LUMZATI-559570 format. One record per residue: x negated, y, z negated of N, C-alpha, C in turn; residue in three letters. Coordinates in steps of 0.1 Angstrom, whole numbers, plus 5000, padded with zeros to 4 digits. Example, Ala and Ser with C-alpha at 12.3 -4.5 7.8 and 13.67 -1.06 7.14 Angstrom:
# residues 2
486849434922487749554922486849674922ALA;487249784929486349894929487150004921SER;
END
This chain:
# residues 634
919892110945919392210940918692220927MET;917992280924917692290916917892370903LYS;917992340895918892420880918492580880ALA;916892590883916692750881917292820897GLU;916792760905917492830917918992860914THR;919292760912920892780914921192900899LEU;920692880889920593050876920893120891PHE;919393150891918793310903920393360911TRP;920993230914921993280924923093290919GLN;922993300907924293320899924093460891GLN;922993450889921993580886922493730895CYS;922293670904922193790917923493840919THR;924493740920926193750919926693830910GLN;925893800899926693880889926494020884ALA;925094090895924994220893926094320897VAL;926194420894927094530893926794640905ASP;927194740907926794810917925694930910GLU;925994920893924694990890923394920886ASP;923294780890922194700891922494610878GLY;923094690870923294590856923794460856SER;923894360854924494200852925494200842ILE;926694170848927694130843928094030838ASP;927694040826927393940816928793810814ALA;929893870812930693780814931093680829GLU;930293800840930793700853929893600855HIS;928893660846927693520849928393440843LEU;928793400829929093300825930193240829MET;930993310838932193250845931393150855ASP;930293210864930093140871928893040867LEU;928493010855927992920849929392820844VAL;930292840839931192750837931392700848ILE;931992760858932692740871931692550876ALA;930092640876929492560882929192400874THR;929392400860929492320852930992250852TYR;932092280854933092200859933092140868ARG;932492180877932392160889931692030889GLY;930392000883929691900886930091790874HIS;930691840866931591760853932091650858GLU;932991640871933391540878933091420885SER;931691510892930891400895930091310882ASP;929991390871928891310862929991210855TYR;931491230856932191090853932191020860SER;932291040874932190950883931190860884GLU;929990890882928590800884928190760871ILE;929190810860929290710849930090580850GLU;931490640859932290510860931690400871ARG;931190490880930290370890929490270879SER;928090330873927190300865928290170855ALA;929190190852930190070843930790010855GLU;931090010861931589900876930489800877THR;929289890881927989790884927589710871LEU;927589800859926989700845928189570846LEU;929489610850930389430847930289380856ALA;930189450869929889350882928389250881GLU;927489350874925989230874926489140860ASN;927089200851927389070842928488960846ARG;929288980853929888890863928788810872GLU;928488870880927088810891926688680885LEU;925788740872924988650864925788580859ARG;926988580853927988500845928288370860SER;928388430872928488300887927688240887THR;926288290884925088230888924688120877VAL;924988170865924888030859925587950859GLY;926687990860928287850866927487810874PHE;926987870886926487800896925387700893THR;923987770887923687680883924087540874ARG;924787550867924887440857925687390867GLN;926487360875927187290884926587240891ALA;925687310898924187240904923387120899LEU;923187150883922787070874923486950873ALA;924786970870925786880868925886820882ASP;925686840893926186750906924786670909GLN;923486760905922086680905922586570897ARG;922986590880922686480871923586330874GLU;924986370884925686300887925186260898LEU;924386280909923886250918922786090913PHE;921586150901921386080896921485990894GLU;922985950885923385830878923885740894ILE;924785820900925085740912923785670918VAL;923385770921921785710929920785580923LEU;921085580907920185510903920885370896ASN;922385390892923185260896923885170908ASN;923685220921923985170934923185030932LEU;924384910934923684770933922784770948PRO;922984860956922184840968920684920960LEU;919284880969918584990967918685090979GLY;917685170979918385290991916985340985LEU;916485411002914985461005915185521019SER;914585671017914385721026913385791030VAL;912885811042911685781044911585921060PHE;910286001059910886141067910086081080GLY;909986161087909486141102907986091104ALA;907486161090905886151094905585991080ASP;906785911083906685811072906185781060GLN;906885901051906585921037908085921028ARG;907585851021908685851010909886021007LEU;911185991008911386131007912286120989THR;912686000992914185990980914385810981LEU;914285770968914585610966915485620953SER;915885490951916185490935915485380930ASN;916385330916915785240907916185160910LEU;917285100921916885000924916084910932ARG;915984980943915185010953913584920947PHE;913485020932911985000925912184870920ARG;913184820915913484700910913184580921GLN;914184610934913684440939912784470945LEU;911784550945910684550954909684510940PHE;909484550928908884570919907584650917GLY;908384770923907384930920907584940910PHE;906285050905906385150894906885240895THR;907285350886907985520890906485590897ASP;905185510896903985600901904185570915ASP;904485410918904885350932905085440939ASP;906785500935907485570947907585670941VAL;906385780941906685930942906385940955MET;907686100954907486170968906586170975PRO;906586170992905586150994904586040999GLY;904785940993903885780991904485751007THR;903185681013903385631024903685531030ALA;904585491037905085411041904185221036ILE;903285251045901985161047901685161030ALA;901585231025901285191009901885121001ASP;903285111000904185070998904384911000LEU;903984941012904384761020902984661016MET;902284761012900784671004900984660993ARG;901684710987901684680969903184570969LYS;903884580974905084440985904284310976THR;905684240967905484160959905984030969ARG;905684030979905883930988905783931003GLY;905983851012905883881026906783901034THR;907183971046907983971053908183881062GLU;909083761066909383701074908783751091GLN;908383611092907683661106908783681119ALA;909683611116911183631131911183821127HIS;911483851117912383961113910684121115ALA;909884021114908784191114908484181131ARG;908684081136908384101151909684191160THR;910684121155911984171159911884321153ARG;911484381141911084511135909984591142GLY;909084511146908584621154908784661171ARG;909284561175910084561190911384691188ARG;911984691177913084801179912584911172GLU;911484881168910685031161910085091170GLY;909685041185909085141196909885221203GLN;911685141202912685181207913585301200GLU;912785341186913385391178913485521184ALA;912085611189912585761190913385771205SER;913985681210914585691220915985681220SER;915885631209917685531202917885601192LYS;918685721187918785771176920285661169ALA;919785641157920685561148920485421152GLY;919385411157919085251156918985171147ARG;919785051144919584971131918884841132ILE;918184841125916984691124917384651112ARG;917184491107916984441099915584391097ARG;915284381087913884331076914684251072ARG;913284131066913884021054912283971049GLU;912583971034911283951027911383851018TRP;910783811020910783671010909383651001ARG;910283690987909083730974908783640969MET;907683680963906683570954907683510947ASP;908483520938909283480928910383390937ASP;910883380949911483310954912583370962GLY;913183520957913983580961914083670976ARG;915383650980915083710995915683860996ILE;914883951001915384070998915584121017ILE;916784221015917084211035917284371031GLN;916784401041916484571047917484601058SER;918184681058918884761069918484921071VAL;917684911083916985061084917885121095VAL;918285261094918385311102917585451105THR;917685441120916385511123916885621131ILE;916785751127917285851133916685881138LEU;917086071147916686081159915586161158ALA;914886201147913186281142912486181143ASP;912986081140911985941136911885951120GLY;912785971114912885991097913985831098SER;913685761086915085621083915685641070ASN;916885631070917285561057917285421059ILE;917085351044917485221043917985141033ALA;918585061034919284991024919084831021ILE;918684841007918384721004918684550995HIS;919284470995919784400989919184260989ALA;919484210974919084100974919983990979ASP;920183890990920783790993920383670987ILE;919583670982919583500974920383410975THR;921483450966922883350961923483380976GLU;923783460984924183470999923883371006ASP;922583371007921683281015921783141014ARG;921983090995922083000992923482960994LYS;924383030996925782970996926382981013ALA;925683001018925283001035924982871038ALA;924082821036923082701033924082591030GLU;924982621018925382511014926782521021ARG;927282591022928582571030927982511047ILE;926582541051926682491061926482341061THR;925582301052924982191049926582111043TYR;927482141038928582081036929782041045LEU;929482191056930482131067929882011079ALA;928381971078928181821080927481731077HIS;927981751061927281621055928581601047HIS;928681481041929581401029929181441017ASP;929781481007929481570998929481430988PRO;929481340989929881200976928681140980LEU;928081150991926981060997925981101004THR;926081241012925381281013924681281026GLY;925281131032925181121044925881221056LEU;925681261064926181261080927281301083PRO;928381361086930081331085929981341098ASN;931681351095931681271113931281431123ARG;931481551123930981651128929581621131ILE;928581631121927281621127927281451133ARG;927681361130927381261135927881291152PHE;929281361154929481361168927881431175ARG;927381561166926681621177925281511176GLU;924781381164924081331167923981241181GLN;925381191187925481131191925681121203ILE;925981291205926081401215924381421223ASP;923381431214922181451213921481341218ALA;921681211212921081081216921681051230ALA;922781051233923081041251922381131256LEU;922381241255921581361264920381301266SER;919881241257918081231258918181051265ASP;919081041264918680881267918380841280ARG;917180751280916280711289917080631302ARG;916880631311917980541324917980391319PRO;917080331315916880201307917380171294ASP;917480251289918080261276919180211266GLU;919480151262920780101255920880191243GLN;922380241236922480301222923480241219ILE;923680161206924480091201925480191189ALA;926580201187927680271178928080161171LEU;928180161159928280041148929380141145VAL;930880111137931680141132932080051124HIS;931780021108932379971096933380021090LEU;934079901085935279981076935179871066ASN;935179891055935179831041936779761039LEU;936979651033937679591038938779561028ASP;939879651029940679601017940079731001ARG;939779781008938679910993940179980987PHE;940880010997941980080988942380000972LYS;942279870974942679780960941979820952SER;940479820954939579900939939780010936ILE;940180130941940480240934941980230929ASN;942080150932943980130926943880030915ASN;942679960909942579900899941179960891THR;940479970895939180070885939080180886LEU;939880220893940180430895939580470906GLY;939780570912939080660921937880690918VAL;937180740904935680750900934980670902SER;935880500897934680430898934580340914ALA;935480430924935480370939934680460942GLY;934480550940933680690942931880600938ASP;931780570924930580480924930180420934LYS;930880280938930680210942930280260959ILE;931280330966930780400978929580410979LEU;928680540968928080570967926680460970GLN;927080370963926080210961926180160976GLN;927480160984927180090994926680191005VAL;927080301004926080351016924380381010ALA;923680341001922280320993921980181002GLU;923080051003922979991007922779971026ARG;923880041027923880001045922380121050ILE;921880221039920680301042919680181044ARG;919280141032918180051033918479941048ALA;919179871047919479781059919679861075SER;920279991075919580041087918180081091ALA;917980151078916180231080916280321086GLY;915080451087915080531085915280581106SER;914980501108915180471127916380481132GLU;917580471121918580441129919780571120ASN;920280631126921480731122922680701116ILE;922880731103923880641094924980761090LEU;926180741092926680871086928280781082ALA;929080891077930380841070930780911073ARG;932080841082933280891088934580901079LEU;934580841067936280881062935680771051GLY;936780791042937080721026936180571024SER;936180491035935780361034934480351048ASP;934780461056934380401068933080521071GLU;931980381076930780411079930080391092PHE;929280451100928880421112927380451117ALA;926980321126925480371122925380381139ILE;923980471143924080511160922480421159LEU;922280351163920880241170920080261180GLN;919280331183918580391197917380341200THR;916880341211915680291215915680131211GLY;916680021208916579851209916879831221ARG;916679681220917179621230918579561225GLN;919679581231921079531231921579401238GLN;922179361232922979371217921879261206PRO;921279211206920479131200920079261187TRP;919579351192919079431180920379471168ASN;921079501177922479551168922979451160VAL;923479341167923879191162922379171148THR;921379161145920579151141920879271125ALA;921679401128921679481121923179431114LEU;923779381119925079391115924979251106ALA;924079141108923679061102923279081084ASP;922779171087921979221077922879321068GLN;923179381072924279461064925379381060ILE;925979291064926679181060926479111041ARG;925279071049924679031040924279101027ARG;923979191028923479341018924879331010GLU;926179341016927179421014928179271002LEU;927779151011928279041005927479030986SER;926879100985926479030970926879150963GLU;927179120948928279180942928079360934PRO;928979390936928679530929929079520915PHE;928279630907929279580898929379740888PHE;930479760878930579880870931079850861ARG;929979900853930679840842930279720839GLY;931179620832931179460828931979430843GLU;932279470848933379440859932679380873LYS;932379280877931679300891932879280902GLN;932479360916933179370924932479300938VAL;933479220943932979200954933579270969GLU;932579290977933279380992932779271001LEU;933679331014933379261023933379361035SER;932979361047932779421058933079411068VAL;934279481075933879471091933779561104SER;933279561115932579621123933179561134MET;933179731142933179741163932079781163GLY;932079711176930379791182930679801196ILE;930379951199930280001214928380001220SER;928480011235926980011235927080131247ILE;926280231247926080251258924980201267ALA;924880211278925980321289927180171298PRO;926280051289927879991293929579981288ASP;929480031278931180061277931180181277ASP;930380331275930680461275929380521277ALA;929780621282928380761283928780861279VAL;930180871270930281001266930480991251GLU;930581061242930781071226931981001224THR;933181071228934681031224934780891228ASP;934180881242934980741244933680631237LYS;932580651236931780571225932680561214LEU;932680701207933780681197934680551195LEU;935580591205936980531203936680411207ARG;936180351214935380221213935180151209ASN;934080181199934180131185935280111177ALA;935980261173937180181165938180081175ALA;937980081185938779971191938279851186VAL;936879831188936479711185936879651171ALA;936879801158937179761147938379721145LEU;939379741152940879711148941079571151SER;940179551164940079361166939679301154HIS;938179351150937779291142938579261128ALA;939379351124940079331113941579251118LYS;941779311130943279181128942679041131ALA;941579031132941378881135940678811120ASP;941078891109940778811099939278921091GLY;939379001094938279111086936778991085ARG;935879021076934678971075933379001088ARG;933979051095933179011112932779131119HIS;932079111126931779221139932479191152GLU;933279271160933579231172932979331185ARG;932579301195931679421201932479441212PHE;932679561219934279621226933679531236PHE;935279531243935479501259936279561264THR;936379491276937779611285938779501282GLY;939079421280940479351272940679411262GLU;939879441255940479531243941279651248MET;940379741258941379841260941979851263ASP;942679701270943879701280944879651266GLU;944879601255945279581244945579741242LYS;944779801237945179911230946080011236ILE;945780011249946980101254948280011255GLN;948579891254949779811254950079851243ALA;949179881231949779871218950080061219ARG;949880141224950080301221951180271233HIS;951680181241952580201247954180181243ALA;953880031233954479971221954980101210LEU;953880171207954180261196955080371197GLU;954680381214955780511220957180461220ALA;957380331221958680291225959180271208ASP;958280261202958780221188959480331183LEU;958780431185959380581179960680641185ARG;961080561199961780571206963080531205ALA;963080391196963580311193964480351173ALA;963080401166963980461155964280581157VAL;963980641168964980791168966480771174GLN;966880661181967580591188968580481186ASN;967680481167968180351160968880241171GLU;967680201180967880061187967979961181GLN;967379921168967579791159969279761154PHE;969079601148970379541148969679451138GLU;970479401122970579331119970679191117LEU;970279091114970878951116970578921101HIS;971278801100971078771082971178621084TYR;970478591073970178461074970578431053GLN;971578301056972178231047971078241032PRO;972178241017970578201007971578131003LEU;971377951001972177900995971977800980TYR;973177830975973077800962973277640961ASP;972277580957972177420956973377370944LEU;973577440934974677410921976277370926ALA;976177540935977477570934977777510949GLN;976777440957977277400975977877510979HIS;977477640984978077730986976577890990ARG;976877941001976478081006976778130993ILE;975378180987975578320976975078440983SER;974878420995973978600999973278571011GLY;973178711018972178701029971478811029PHE;969978701034968778831035969178901049GLU;968579031048968879091060967579111066ALA;967679051081966479081091966379111100LEU;965779211102965979321111965479261127ILE;965879311135966279251151965879401159ARG;964279381171964579501181964679461193TRP;966079491203966379421216965879531225ASN;964379521230963779671235964479641253HIS;964979721256965779741270965179731282PRO;963679681280962979681291962279511285VAL;961679561276960779401271961679291263ARG;962479331262963579201256963479201240GLY;963879091232963779101220961779101215ARG;962079201204960579181204960179151188VAL;959479071184959278971173959179101165SER;959379071148959179171138958079181134PRO;957279061135955179001135954579141144MET;955379141154954879281164954979391159GLU;955979441158956579571156956679641139PHE;956879571128956979551114955079621112ILE;954179541114952579581108952279731118PRO;952679751130952779881133953479951132LEU;954179961129955480081122954580091110ALA;954580001098953180041088952180141090GLU;951480101102949880151106950780281111GLU;951180301115951980441125952780501116VAL;953380471103953980571094955480591099GLY;956080491106957380451108958480391099LEU;957180271094958080161085959280271075VAL;959180401067959980441061960780451068VAL;960880481078962280531086962880431086ASP;962580341093962780191095963480141083ILE;962480151074963580071056964580131054GLY;964780291059965580361051966880281059ARG;966880301071967680271081968180121077TRP;967280041071967779881071968579911058VAL;968379961047969079971037970480011038LEU;970480151043971580191047972780061056ARG;972080001067973179951072973279841066GLN;972379751058972779671050973579641039ALA;973879731037974279811026975979801031CYS;976279841040976979891047977979771053ASN;977079661054977379561063977879451050ASP;977279491039977379371025979179411022ALA;978979531021980779581019981579551024ALA;981979501036982579371041983279231035GLN;981779201032981779091026982979101012TRP;982678911005983678940994982478960986PRO;983079000971982479080961981479020957GLU;981378860956980378790953978978740966ASP;979478800971978078780984977178880985ILE;976178850977974878950973974278970990LYS;973779110989972379071000970779150997ILE;970279071003968579111001968179141009ALA;967479301007966679341015964779361016VAL;964279331024962979341017962279471023ASN;961279531011960779661011959279641010VAL;958879751016957079781020956879831013SER;955379781012954379901001954880021005ALA;954880031014954380191021955780291014ILE;957180211017958580291012958180280994GLN;957180260984957080300971955780430970PHE;955380420982954080510980954280580991SER;955180640999955480751008956880781011SER;957880751001958980780999959680780987SER;960780830990961480820969962480670973ASP;961780590967962580460971963680460962LEU;963980510947965380500939966280560945PRO;966080690956966680800958967480720971LYS;966280670976967080640987967980490991ASP;967480420981968380310975969880350970VAL;969780460962970880540957971380580972GLY;971380620976971680670986972780640990GLU;972280490999972480381003974180300999ALA;973180270985974280200979976180290979LEU;975780480969976980510976977480540990ALA;977080560996976980531008977880431015ALA;977880311009978880221013979380151004ALA;979180230989980280220979980180060974GLY;978980010973978379890974977979890955LEU;978279730948977979780936976679720937SER;975679810928974179770925973579610924PRO;974679570915974479400913974279320925SER;975079370938974879300948973879290956ARG;972779390956971779440960970679370954LEU;969579310962968579190957967379300966GLU;966379320957965279390969964379270967LEU;963479270979962279190978961179270982GLU;960079160974958879290976957979160976ILE;957079200982955479090982954379120970THR;953479050968952279080959951879220961GLU;951279190975950579330985951479440979SER;952579450973953079620967952779630955VAL;952679530950951779530934950479550935LEU;950279500945947979510948948079650951MET;948779730956948479830966947979970957GLU;949279980944949080060933950080030920ASN;949379940915950679880902950880000895ARG;950380090893950280170883951880290884ASP;951280250903953080380904954180270912GLU;953680160905954980030912955780010905VAL;955279970892956079920884956980040878LEU;957080190876958180230867959180240878PRO;958880220893959980240903960380120898VAL;960180000900960779860900961779900887LEU;960779950874962179940863963380080865HIS;962980140871964080240876964980140881ALA;964680100895965680040896966179920898LEU;965379860886966479740878967079760865LYS;966979930860967579950848968879990862GLU;969280030873970580040878971479900883ARG;970579820879971679690881970879600891GLY;969979660899969779590911968479490908ILE;968579380914967879270910966779290917ARG;965479220914964679250919963679040922ILE;963279070934962478950936960978940942SER;960578850941959078840948959078730955MET;958878840965959078710980957578640980ASP;957678560989956178490992955378440981ASP;956278360970955578350960954478220962PHE;953478240958951578130955950778160970GLY;951278270978950678300989949378370980THR;949678450975948578530972947578500962GLY;946478600954945578570944946278580929TYR;946878640923947378720915948978690913SER;949678590917951078580915951778590901SER;950778480896951178480880951078550871LEU;949878650874949478780865950978830864SER;951478890880952278960883953878930875TYR;953778810879955278750868955178800853LEU;954178850849954478860832954078970834SER;953779080840953779230841954979290843SER;955979220855957679280858958279180849PHE;959579230849960579030847961279040860PRO;960479010869961178940877962778890881PHE;963878870891964578810887964978690894ASP;963978710904963478610911962478580921LYS;962478460920960478390929961378300941ILE;960578390950960778320965959578220970LYS;959478090969958378050971958278010986ILE;957178030992956778041004956877911012ASP;957077941024958077791032956377711035LYS;955477761030954377701034954077571027SER;954777601014954877541001956477371008PHE;956977401012957977321017957677201026VAL;956777241035956577131049956177001040ASN;955376961031954876841031955476811017ASP;956776841013956876760998957676660998ILE;958076621008959076521012958376391012VAL;956376381021955776261024954676281011ASP;954076401004952876420999952976440987HIS;952776380978952776360963952576470958ARG;950876550961951076680953951676760961GLU;952076800970952676940977954076900965ALA;954876780964956176790955955676810942HIS;954876790935953976810924954076970926ALA;953377060930953277160930954577240928ILE;955177170943956677290939957577230925MET;957577150921958177110906957777190896ARG;956377190895955177320891956177450890ALA;956177520903956677650903958377670903ILE;958977540904960077550899960777540880ILE;959477440878959577460862959177580856LEU;958177660862957377790861958877900862LEU;959177900867960077970871961478000864GLY;961677860855962977820848962577840836ASP;960877810831961077880818960578060816ALA;960978110825960478250828961578250829LEU;963178230831964278280828964778330851GLY;963378270852963678360868964578250876MET;965678280884966178230898964778190904ARG;965178060915963878020921964878000934VAL;964778060945964678060959963677980969THR;963677880974962577780983962777820999VAL;961977891004962577931019961877811026GLU;962077821038961677681047962277581051GLY;963577571041963877411041964677431057VAL;964177331063964477241077965377121077GLU;965077031066965876911065966876871057THR;967576791054968076711046967576701037ALA;965976611041965976551029964976671017GLU;964776731027963676861018964876911008GLN;966176921014967276991003967476880994MET;967576760995967476630987967176650975ALA;965676680980964376660969964676820962LEU;964976860967965277040960965877020950LEU;967376970952968176930946968176860937GLU;967176760935966976650923965776720913ARG;965176820919964176940908964777040904GLU;966377070907966977170902966677280903ALA;966277290917966177410925967377510927CYS;967177660925968877720926969377750938ASP;967977770946968577840956967777780972GLU;967977800983967277740990967977871005ILE;966877851017967477911025966077851033GLN;966577871052966177821058966777721071GLY;966577691083966677671094968577551092TYR;967877441079968877371077970177411074TYR;969777531064971577581060971977681075ILE;970977771078971077851093970177911098SER;970177961108969178041114969478171110PRO;968678241114969278381112970478441122PRO;971678541116972478541129973478701127LYS;973478731140974378851137975378881129PRO;975479021121976579091116977979001120PHE;978479001134979678891135980378751133SER;978678701134978978551126978778521111ASP;978878631100978678571089979778531082VAL;980778601090982378521085982978391086ALA;981978371100981778201103981378121093PHE;979878231094979078091082979178081069MET;980478221061981078221047982078131048LEU;982678021058983677921064983077811064CYS;981877761068981177631069981577551057MET;981677441057981577341050980577321039PRO;980277271029979477271020978477151025PRO;976977221027975677131026975476981015LYS;976476941018976076841004974876711008LYS;973976680999973676541001974076430991THR;973476340989973776190984972476180974ASP;971676310969970976320958971576220943SER;970576210937970376190921970976330915VAL;971676280903971976380894970776480891THR;970676600892969876690886969076670876PRO;967676710876967376710861967876830851LEU;968376850841968776910834967877020829VAL;968677180832967377290835967277340823LYS;966177370815966377440799966277600802LEU;967177670793967377810800966977870786ARG;966678010784966378080774967478100770ARG;
END
């Protein structure tokens, strides 16, 4: 209501009966009206203040929200542009919506190139590289299905002009838009290729390895024509381990590389060459007349490898053994062809090395027999089916038995007596000689503990016992278990023990000698370096091989050699034992030459433990020899 209207109403209400206006009543009406509206004014003021406060709070909230959004956007930009992977988002119209810095770096785009709204076709034209054909074809095929298969993922690969490989993984959404991540996979691809290469090649020579060679044999046999013969040559360098031991593994590797090059040159590009192991190689020869061509190849390889190799100023000579199998005559399957070549190789090495052998059916029969013998030997080791026989060592000065050599015997329940010459090499080859040698040590020490204290026991030790067991520990345990004095034990080693690994063997020999155990060099004179080894270690005894004894009575040269060796041992302060003495004449001659000790059938053949007491009671073997030469002792 307007103020004027309200006032006239109040005036009308204030008129008295006489028509005059009651001023006091009018004033009351005005004041009442004012007071009635005063509370409304206060409420309006309070509402206005509330609205102002809420407005200020809302403005503050809006400010904070804007700042938060700005912070989140800044964080998003930081995360987006610091991702290790490139990221791109294209809309359904195939125009760029979003990308990051790594995307631009990977493809070499400028900021202007990747403005939002840029067509994907324009970016592909500016890409400094080409898409791999197989990936492009697959990408088109998958792209045709994108509209019907939401979330379809496809991979694309780019070969950049600078050699890098970029892989894109694209996720296509239901509306046709896509999100893609991009990565530089150059190093990963190189690593994968390197792993694949190493899985199929020998890293030292670069030749195919056993896995790859088998694949190549499979392929050759599969593609073989009915009238075609395929030859497989398995090569092994003879005694190559001694080169590593004397010159070192690094020098050995260099020589192996030279060997590979020489074999490669001999084999030619038409044949497949592989390295199967440390010193083992193989050649696959296809499309040739056999066995003539493979024989010519083997001759060529042998001639090439017979030429000296040089490592610094040192000249190294090698020889090679080869086993050959031919498909389809010997086998038509990869495994059998490889196996037959290996069997032929083992026969070539057993026949004296340095030549080749062709596989035959008889070889297979022998290898089957060998496997059967190996199984029996393992059972014999497990069940301790061995026994020891003892052959006397006869002291020529005292005319009495001074000790015994322990010789192992195997009485097979079906085969009968198996010669040590047959089963000991097999035990060394299959890794049983350590267990057998440990048993021999224990049994020999136990038996010797029951003999008189001045009778010693001699035990042969294999080279493998030095490299594949803790020999000082085994010897110590055997002596302790038997309660035998170390001075009564004599260990006999051959030159091959030192040849295998001289640097490792010598400390072991010194450790044994320090315990009071005597060390003897067996089969002296049969090797190539016996004299040099005598200067490298203070042996207590040298045993002259029986091959030197046969002609000493009838041939002056043999007699002179025997005399020289005895004098050498005397000069070095080493006792000399001569093996293989079988006649009184031989014993008489050795006694005149002042030999210390003899061993052989003239004194006694090896006999079981039960006969030792009887042998110790035998009368002395005296001869009518002249007075022995005076020995010079250091």
